[in-house]
C-alpha positions as CSV (number, residue, x, y, z in Angstrom):
1,X,0.8,9.5,-5.8
2,X,-2.5,9.2,-7.8
3,X,-2.7,8.2,-11.6
4,X,-5.3,8.4,-13.8
5,X,-7.1,4.9,-14.8
6,X,-9.1,4.5,-17.9
7,X,-12.2,1.8,-17.5
8,X,-14.4,0.6,-20.1
9,X,-17.7,0.9,-18.7
10,X,-21.9,0.7,-19.4
11,X,-23.0,4.4,-20.3
12,X,-26.1,3.3,-18.2
13,X,-24.1,2.6,-14.9
14,X,-21.5,5.6,-15.5
15,X,-24.8,7.7,-15.2
16,X,-25.7,6.1,-12.5
17,X,-22.6,6.7,-10.6
18,X,-22.1,9.8,-11.4
19,X,-25.9,10.4,-9.9
20,X,-24.7,8.7,-6.5
21,X,-21.1,10.7,-6.4
22,X,-23.4,13.6,-6.6
23,X,-25.4,12.7,-4.0
24,X,-22.9,11.8,-1.9
25,X,-21.2,14.8,-2.5
26,X,-17.9,13.2,-4.4
27,X,-16.9,11.9,-7.3
28,X,-16.8,8.6,-9.0
29,X,-13.3,8.6,-8.8
30,X,-12.8,8.9,-4.8
31,X,-16.1,5.9,-4.9
32,X,-14.1,3.4,-7.0
33,X,-10.7,4.2,-4.8
34,X,-12.9,4.1,-1.8
35,X,-14.2,0.5,-3.1
36,X,-11.2,-0.5,-4.7
37,X,-9.2,-0.1,-0.8
38,X,-11.7,-1.6,0.8
39,X,-11.4,-5.1,-1.5
40,X,-8.0,-5.4,-1.7
41,X,-7.0,-4.6,2.3
42,X,-6.3,-7.8,3.1
43,X,-4.2,-8.3,0.2
44,X,-0.7,-8.5,1.0
45,X,1.8,-8.0,-1.3
46,X,4.0,-11.0,-2.9
47,X,6.8,-10.3,-5.5
48,X,5.7,-11.5,-9.0
49,X,6.3,-15.6,-8.7
50,X,9.6,-16.6,-10.5
51,X,11.3,-13.6,-10.1
52,X,14.9,-12.8,-8.4
53,X,12.9,-11.1,-5.5
54,X,10.2,-13.9,-5.0
55,X,13.5,-16.5,-5.0
56,X,14.9,-14.3,-1.7
57,X,12.2,-14.1,0.1
58,X,12.8,-15.7,3.2
59,X,16.3,-17.0,2.5
60,X,17.8,-14.2,5.4
61,X,15.7,-14.1,8.5
62,X,16.6,-11.7,11.0
63,X,18.7,-12.1,14.0
64,X,16.3,-11.4,17.1
65,X,19.1,-10.5,19.1
66,X,20.5,-8.0,16.7
67,X,20.4,-4.2,18.2
68,X,17.9,-2.2,16.8
69,X,19.2,1.3,15.4
70,X,17.6,3.4,17.4
71,X,19.9,1.3,20.5
72,X,22.9,1.7,18.4
73,X,22.2,5.6,18.1
74,X,21.5,5.3,21.8
75,X,25.1,3.7,22.7
76,X,26.8,6.1,20.0
77,X,25.9,8.9,21.8
78,X,26.3,8.3,25.2
79,X,29.8,6.6,24.4
80,X,30.5,9.9,22.4
81,X,29.3,12.7,25.2
82,X,29.1,10.7,28.7
């Protein structure tokens, strides 16, 4: 889902960005989105500091011996139709 973002940028920069976008057959929005995507690519999301989710993060570790949903479904189907 895309949302509108309002930026405050110098008029001269906006005009150069529009000319550049036209030359590249794209839009300023697409250029900004591409730039922001590239700049934030390696950043992992983490919950806000002090939030309940941050306090709970890492409290439960997955059981490595747990059966996957796919395996559980396969077993159930095998039991039902075998």
